[in-house]
C-alpha positions as CSV (number, residue, x, y, z in Angstrom):
1,M,0.0,0.0,0.0
2,E,1.2,3.5,-0.8
3,I,0.9,6.1,2.1
4,I,0.9,9.7,1.1
5,A,2.3,12.6,3.1
6,Y,1.6,16.3,2.5
7,G,3.6,19.4,3.4
8,V,6.8,17.4,3.9
9,L,9.9,19.6,4.3
10,A,13.2,18.6,2.7
11,D,15.0,18.0,6.0
12,E,12.0,16.1,7.4
13,E,11.6,13.6,4.5
14,P,14.6,11.3,5.2
15,L,13.5,11.0,8.9
16,L,10.0,10.1,7.8
17,H,11.3,7.4,5.4
18,D,13.6,6.0,8.1
19,A,10.8,5.8,10.7
20,F,8.4,4.1,8.3
21,A,11.1,1.7,7.1
22,R,11.7,0.6,10.7
23,E,8.0,0.2,11.4
24,F,6.8,-1.4,8.2
25,G,9.9,-2.6,6.3
26,D,8.9,-2.9,2.7
27,R,5.2,-3.6,3.3
28,H,4.1,0.0,2.6
29,E,5.6,2.6,0.4
30,L,5.7,6.2,1.6
31,R,5.2,9.0,-0.9
32,C,6.2,12.5,0.3
33,L,4.8,15.7,-1.3
34,R,5.9,19.3,-0.8
35,L,2.4,20.6,-1.6
36,F,-0.1,21.3,1.2
37,L,-3.4,19.5,1.5
38,N,-6.4,21.7,0.9
39,R,-9.5,21.9,-1.2
40,D,-7.5,22.2,-4.5
41,T,-5.1,19.4,-3.8
42,A,-7.4,16.9,-2.1
43,P,-8.0,15.0,-5.3
44,T,-4.3,13.9,-5.3
45,A,-5.1,11.8,-2.3
46,A,-7.6,9.6,-4.2
47,G,-6.9,5.9,-3.7
48,H,-4.8,6.4,-0.5
49,E,-6.3,4.9,2.6
50,V,-3.8,6.7,4.9
51,V,-2.8,10.3,4.6
52,L,-0.1,12.1,6.6
53,S,-1.0,15.7,7.2
54,S,1.0,18.7,8.4
55,V,-0.2,21.6,10.7
56,N,-0.4,23.9,7.7
57,D,-2.8,21.6,5.8
58,T,-6.5,22.6,5.6
59,L,-8.7,19.7,6.7
60,D,-12.1,21.3,7.0
61,A,-15.4,19.5,6.3
62,N,-15.1,20.0,2.5
63,V,-11.6,18.6,2.3
64,L,-12.5,15.7,4.5
65,H,-15.5,14.8,2.4
66,A,-13.3,14.8,-0.7
67,L,-10.7,12.6,1.1
68,A,-13.3,10.1,2.3
69,K,-14.9,10.0,-1.2
70,G,-11.4,9.1,-2.5
71,G,-11.0,6.2,-0.1
72,T,-9.1,7.8,2.8
73,R,-9.9,6.2,6.1
74,M,-7.0,7.5,8.3
75,I,-5.3,10.8,8.8
76,A,-2.1,11.0,10.8
77,Q,-1.3,14.6,11.7
78,R,2.5,15.2,12.1
79,S,2.1,17.7,14.9
80,T,0.7,18.2,18.4
81,G,-1.8,20.9,17.3
82,Y,-4.8,19.8,15.3
83,N,-7.0,23.0,15.1
84,N,-6.8,22.7,11.3
85,I,-8.8,19.5,11.4
86,D,-12.6,19.3,11.7
87,L,-12.8,16.4,14.1
88,T,-16.6,16.4,14.1
89,A,-16.7,16.0,10.3
90,A,-14.0,13.3,10.4
91,E,-16.0,11.3,13.0
92,A,-19.2,11.6,10.9
93,L,-17.3,10.3,7.8
94,G,-15.7,7.4,9.7
95,V,-12.2,8.8,9.2
96,S,-9.7,8.0,12.0
97,V,-7.5,10.8,13.1
98,A,-4.3,10.7,15.2
99,R,-1.8,13.3,16.2
100,V,1.7,13.4,17.8
101,S,0.8,13.9,21.4
102,F,4.4,14.4,22.6
103,Y,7.8,15.3,21.2
104,S,10.9,16.9,22.6
105,P,9.7,19.9,24.7
106,Y,13.2,21.3,24.8
107,S,13.2,22.1,21.1
108,V,10.4,24.7,21.5
109,A,11.5,25.9,25.0
110,E,15.1,26.5,23.8
111,F,14.0,28.3,20.7
112,A,11.7,30.5,22.7
113,W,14.7,31.5,24.7
114,A,16.6,32.1,21.5
115,L,13.9,34.6,20.5
116,A,13.9,36.2,24.0
117,L,17.6,36.7,24.0
118,A,17.8,37.9,20.4
119,V,15.3,40.7,21.0
120,D,16.7,41.6,24.4
121,R,20.3,41.9,23.2
122,R,19.4,43.2,19.7
123,I,21.2,40.3,18.0
124,V,19.6,40.6,14.6
125,R,20.2,44.3,14.3
126,A,23.8,43.9,15.5
127,A,24.4,41.1,12.9
128,H,23.0,43.2,10.1
129,R,25.3,46.1,11.1
130,T,28.5,44.1,11.4
131,R,27.9,42.6,7.9
132,E,28.1,46.1,6.7
133,F,31.3,46.7,8.8
134,D,29.3,49.0,11.1
135,F,30.6,48.2,14.6
136,R,28.8,50.9,16.6
137,L,26.9,49.9,19.8
138,D,24.4,52.7,19.5
139,G,20.9,51.3,20.0
140,L,22.1,47.8,21.0
141,M,21.8,48.1,24.8
142,G,19.9,45.2,26.4
143,R,19.2,44.2,30.0
144,D,20.4,41.5,32.4
145,L,17.6,38.9,32.9
146,R,18.9,37.8,36.3
147,G,16.7,39.1,39.0
148,R,13.9,40.0,36.7
149,T,10.5,38.2,36.4
150,A,9.6,35.6,33.8
151,G,5.9,35.0,33.3
152,V,5.2,31.5,31.9
153,V,1.7,31.2,30.3
154,G,1.0,27.5,30.2
155,T,3.2,25.2,32.3
156,G,3.0,21.9,30.6
157,K,6.0,20.1,29.3
158,I,7.2,23.0,27.2
159,G,6.4,25.7,29.7
160,A,8.1,23.7,32.4
161,A,11.3,23.4,30.2
162,F,11.2,27.1,29.6
163,A,10.8,27.8,33.3
164,R,13.8,25.6,34.2
165,I,16.0,27.7,31.8
166,A,14.6,30.9,33.4
167,H,15.4,29.5,36.8
168,G,19.0,28.9,35.6
169,F,19.2,32.6,34.6
170,G,18.2,33.4,38.2
171,M,14.8,34.8,37.3
172,R,11.7,35.1,39.5
173,L,9.0,32.8,38.1
174,L,5.3,33.5,37.8
175,G,3.0,31.0,36.2
176,W,-0.6,30.8,34.8
177,D,-2.4,27.6,34.0
178,V,-5.5,25.6,34.7
179,A,-3.5,23.3,37.0
180,E,-0.2,23.9,38.9
181,N,2.8,21.8,37.8
182,P,4.7,20.3,40.7
183,D,7.9,20.6,38.8
184,C,7.4,24.3,38.4
185,L,6.5,24.8,42.0
186,A,9.7,23.1,42.9
187,L,11.6,25.8,41.0
188,G,9.9,28.4,43.2
189,M,7.2,29.4,40.6
190,K,4.3,31.3,42.0
191,Y,0.9,30.8,40.2
192,V,-1.1,33.9,39.9
193,E,-4.0,35.4,38.0
194,R,-3.3,36.1,34.4
195,E,-3.7,39.9,34.9
196,R,-1.0,39.9,37.6
197,L,1.4,37.9,35.5
198,F,1.1,40.3,32.6
199,A,1.5,43.3,34.9
200,E,4.5,42.1,36.8
201,A,6.5,40.1,34.2
202,D,9.5,41.5,32.4
203,L,9.4,38.6,30.0
204,V,6.1,36.8,29.0
205,S,6.4,33.5,27.1
206,L,3.3,31.7,25.7
207,H,3.0,27.9,26.0
208,V,-0.7,27.1,25.8
209,P,-2.7,25.4,23.0
210,L,-5.0,27.3,20.8
211,L,-8.6,26.6,21.9
212,E,-11.8,28.6,21.9
213,D,-11.0,29.9,25.4
214,T,-7.4,30.9,24.5
215,H,-8.0,32.6,21.2
216,H,-6.6,36.1,21.5
217,L,-5.6,35.3,25.0
218,V,-3.2,38.3,24.7
219,D,-5.6,41.1,23.7
220,A,-5.6,44.9,24.1
221,R,-6.4,44.5,27.8
222,M,-3.4,42.3,28.5
223,F,-1.1,44.5,26.5
224,A,-2.3,47.5,28.5
225,L,-1.3,45.7,31.7
226,M,2.2,44.9,30.4
227,K,5.3,47.0,31.4
228,D,6.4,49.4,28.7
229,D,9.8,47.6,28.5
230,A,8.5,44.0,28.7
231,I,9.3,41.3,26.2
232,L,6.7,39.0,24.7
233,V,7.6,35.7,23.1
234,N,5.1,33.4,21.3
235,S,6.3,30.0,20.1
236,S,3.0,28.2,20.6
237,R,0.1,29.2,18.3
238,G,-0.4,32.5,16.4
239,G,-4.0,32.8,17.4
240,L,-3.1,33.4,21.0
241,V,-2.1,36.9,20.2
242,D,-4.4,39.6,18.8
243,T,-2.2,41.0,16.1
244,D,-4.2,44.3,15.8
245,A,-3.8,44.9,19.5
246,L,-0.1,44.1,19.2
247,L,0.4,46.5,16.4
248,E,-1.4,49.3,18.3
249,T,0.9,48.6,21.3
250,L,4.0,48.7,19.2
251,R,2.9,51.9,17.4
252,A,2.5,53.5,20.9
253,G,6.2,52.8,21.4
254,R,5.6,50.1,24.1
255,L,7.4,46.8,24.6
256,S,11.1,46.3,24.5
257,G,10.9,43.4,22.2
258,V,8.6,40.8,20.6
259,G,9.7,37.4,19.4
260,L,7.1,35.6,17.2
261,D,7.7,32.1,15.8
262,V,3.9,31.9,14.9
263,Y,1.4,34.3,13.5
264,E,-2.4,34.0,13.4
265,E,-2.6,34.2,9.6
266,E,0.5,32.2,8.8
267,A,-1.4,29.6,6.7
268,G,-0.4,30.0,3.1
269,V,2.6,32.1,4.0
270,F,4.9,30.3,6.4
271,F,7.0,27.4,5.0
272,L,6.7,29.0,1.5
273,D,9.1,31.3,-0.4
274,K,7.3,34.6,-0.8
275,S,10.4,36.7,-1.5
276,L,9.4,37.4,-5.2
277,E,5.8,38.3,-4.4
278,V,4.0,41.3,-3.0
279,M,3.2,40.7,0.7
280,T,-0.6,41.2,0.7
281,D,-0.9,40.6,4.4
282,E,-0.7,44.1,5.7
283,R,-0.5,43.2,9.3
284,L,2.4,40.9,8.8
285,A,4.1,43.5,6.7
286,R,3.6,46.1,9.4
287,L,5.1,43.8,12.0
288,M,8.2,43.5,10.0
289,T,8.8,47.2,10.0
290,F,9.4,47.4,13.8
291,N,13.1,46.9,14.6
292,N,12.2,45.4,18.0
293,V,10.1,42.6,16.5
294,L,11.7,39.3,15.3
295,V,9.5,36.9,13.3
296,T,10.5,33.4,12.4
297,S,8.6,30.9,10.4
298,H,7.2,28.3,12.9
299,Q,10.6,26.6,13.3
300,A,10.7,26.2,17.1
301,Y,10.0,22.5,16.9
302,F,12.5,22.0,14.0
303,T,15.3,20.0,15.5
304,R,16.5,16.6,14.4
305,D,15.5,15.2,17.8
306,A,12.0,16.6,17.7
307,V,11.3,15.9,14.1
308,G,12.7,12.3,14.5
309,Q,10.3,11.7,17.4
310,I,7.4,13.1,15.3
311,A,8.2,10.8,12.5
312,E,8.4,7.8,14.8
313,T,5.1,8.6,16.5
314,T,3.4,9.1,13.2
315,A,4.6,5.7,12.0
316,A,3.4,4.1,15.2
317,N,0.0,5.9,14.8
318,V,-0.4,4.3,11.3
319,M,0.6,0.9,12.7
320,N,-2.0,1.2,15.4
321,Y,-4.6,2.1,12.8
322,F,-3.8,-1.0,10.8
323,A,-3.9,-3.1,14.0
324,G,-7.3,-1.6,15.1
325,R,-5.7,-0.1,18.2
326,T,-6.0,3.4,19.8
327,S,-3.5,5.3,21.9
328,D,-3.1,8.6,23.7
329,S,-2.5,10.1,20.2
330,T,-5.9,9.1,18.9
331,L,-8.3,12.0,18.3
332,V,-11.0,10.1,16.3
333,R,-11.3,6.4,16.8
334,P,-11.2,4.1,13.8
335,S,-14.8,3.4,12.7
336,A,-14.3,-0.4,13.2
337,A,-13.0,0.1,16.8
C-alpha cells in the first residue's frame, strides 16, 4: 500500500522514510509531497487509505468529504496541534485521526529563549550592522535577565522546560495555567491570575494550546497591563495573540521586544518562499517594520531530535490504525474500533 504525506519539508523527508522503514519494512511505500493538502489538492489523495498531514494543511469538512470519497480512512497529523482538522466531520465520515501527542519539549523551549535573548540583546540588528562593517553599539543596549520576572503562560512540558531555563538565569517565576505543575512549583514558581502575571513580568512567554478559550488570550487589555519595556515571546500558536492589538501597542512605542515564531494568519505564508511576491498581508508586513520585532517561520520544533520523534510517533499511529488499536495520540477512533 502507498501512504501519502503532504507538506513534507526537505529535512523532514529522510527522517519520515527512516521511521516508516523501521516500522513497516517494505510492506508499505511512503510518498512525500511538498504541496499542502487543501480543497484544491485533495483529489491527489484519491486511492490512498492513509494520509499524513501537516499543521499547515486545511482539513475542513469539504476537504475531509473529498478525502473520504477518494477512499481515505485514516489521517495521521504530524504535529501536536490539530486545530486545522474538523474532528466532528471526520468522525461523521468514519475517518480516523491521530496526532503526535508528545515530542521533545526542549526544542520549543530552547527556541523561545533564543527569541527572547535575540530581541533583548538586539542580536539581529547587530548582525546586520556588522555585515556592513558598522561596529557601533548605539541602540544595541539590552538588559540582564537575572533578578527579573519571567511570566510563563502555560506550564505543561514545554512551559516547564522554559521555566527551568529561566530558573537557571536566576529569574523570579510567575505561572498561569488551569493546573499547577509540581515541577514548576519546585523551582519556586508562584501561580497567579493572568492579569497579575502580565502586569509584573519583564518577559512573558506563551505555551498554551489554541482553543476557543485561548483565542486572542493576549488582547488589548493584556497589552495595556504589560510593562512598557516588557518582552513578549510566542512560540506556541499564532491565534493566542491579537495582532491588531499588538500593532497598536508597538505603534505606541511600548514593549522592549517581541519574538514571534507563529502568526495567526500564517497559513499560506509560512513554509513558503514569498520573496518574489508582493506581501498582501498588511498586518504581517507592518510587524516586519518594527526593529524590536523578530518573526521566524514556525521553526521552534524543528530540531533533528523533535522531528525524528514526530516521524516515529506518526509511523506508530499508522501501525495502530492497521492493527485496530488506539492510543493517547488518537483523536478520532477508527470506525471499526
